[in-house]
C-alpha positions, 0 to 999 in steps of 0.5 A: 120963296127964300132958297134957306127954305130949301133943303141944301142951299144954305151954308157958310162954306166958302168955296175960295175958288181962287185958291184951286190953282195955289196948291203950295198955298193950300199945303200951308195952310193944312199945317196950321188949320184944322183940316177935315176929309171927307172919303166918298166911293161912286158918291157914297159916303161912309156911314158908321154902323148905327150913326146917321153922319158921315164918316169925317176924318182929320187926315187924308185917306186914300190917293193924294192926287184924288184928294179935292178941295172943297173950301173953308168952313168956320176957318176950317179946311175941307176936303173929299178923298175918292177912293178905290173900291179896295180902299172904300172896302177896308175903311168900310171894315176899319169903320164898322160901316157902310157907303150909302147914299146921301138920299137915305141920311139927308134929314139927319144932316144939318145944312153944312153937312147937307151941303157937303155931302152934295159937293163932294158926291157930285165932285166924285161923280164927275171925276169918275166919269172923266177919267178919260178925255172925252175929246181925244181919249187919253187919260186924264189927270186930276188938276186944280185940287179936284176941279179940273181934269186935263189929258195929256193932250192938254184938252181941259174939262170942268164939271158941268151941271145938267139943268133941270126944271120942276114945277108944280101946277095948280088950278084953283084948289087943285094941284097937278102930279104925276108918277113915272113907271119906276118909281115905288108904289104909291109915289106922286111928285111935281113934274119935272124934265131936262133942259134941252139944248137951245130952250130957254128955261121957261120954254122947258117949263111949258114943253115938259108939263105939255109933254107929260100931262097935256096941260097948257099952263100960264103965269109961270114964277120963279120958286127956287133952286136946289143942288141935286148932283143925282149924278149931276143936275141943277133943280130949278122950280117954278110954280104956273098956273094951268089953263087947260084940265083934261089930262093925257098921259106920254109914255113916261108917265104912268099916271098923272092926277089933279089933287084937291088940298083936301084930298091930298092930305086925305091921301097921305094920311090913309097911306095911298100916295107917298109924296116926294121926300122932306129934302126935296125942292118937290116937297117945298112946293107941295107943302107950300100949296098945302099951307102946311108942312106935310 
């Protein structure tokens, strides 16, 4: 499976990591290249009324110290601007819109803008969560044009990603899907969970499937990855074959079931189940199993 077939995985954006400590160079480039500034508030973007594209400004918004350099796309500079609640409210009123999650508008964004939306969301959430140093408790300052937090005692922190596995288990012509207690009625998806400390990704696949369903698996194969800043995950997708088939639920799951291809299509058609949204890697896994877009 190529990552190009998974949403949010392909972009021509050059993150220009080598420029993050070259603020003067970035300021010089601002004077000669087109610039785009994406306002972000608590990981959400501003969608003007009756528009499916988030608001992008040609000038910086909010406090200069909260402006983060995202990189260069098509020879143009991109930045995200973290806003305070007051700044966000004022901008929303000016543009006649609301700050909303990218989840609600993902299918309207092309690959580049989808990538920028997830990138700016993840960076903004990390900066807000790291307002204070986790080592000494002193106030952090944003450095490296948004990619580093540094406190007055010199403790530095960089963005952290939480790896999570997601896996489609199949046995003959059936696949294993489940739902959690807090999901909307009828929603089913592939099994997933976070990688634990001291654990390999492969071990996490075996463990999570067994914990959530009591199913033992074999022939685990890598499928692809997807950035998922909700708030800071990276989804690592796999396929696997079931050895056993008797399901036993843990406390986390409300239901886990085997579905045949025909049953899955029929349940989708009559509305008795709702699959993971089309922009998720879970949907890509299920679609490939069925053999067609669903």
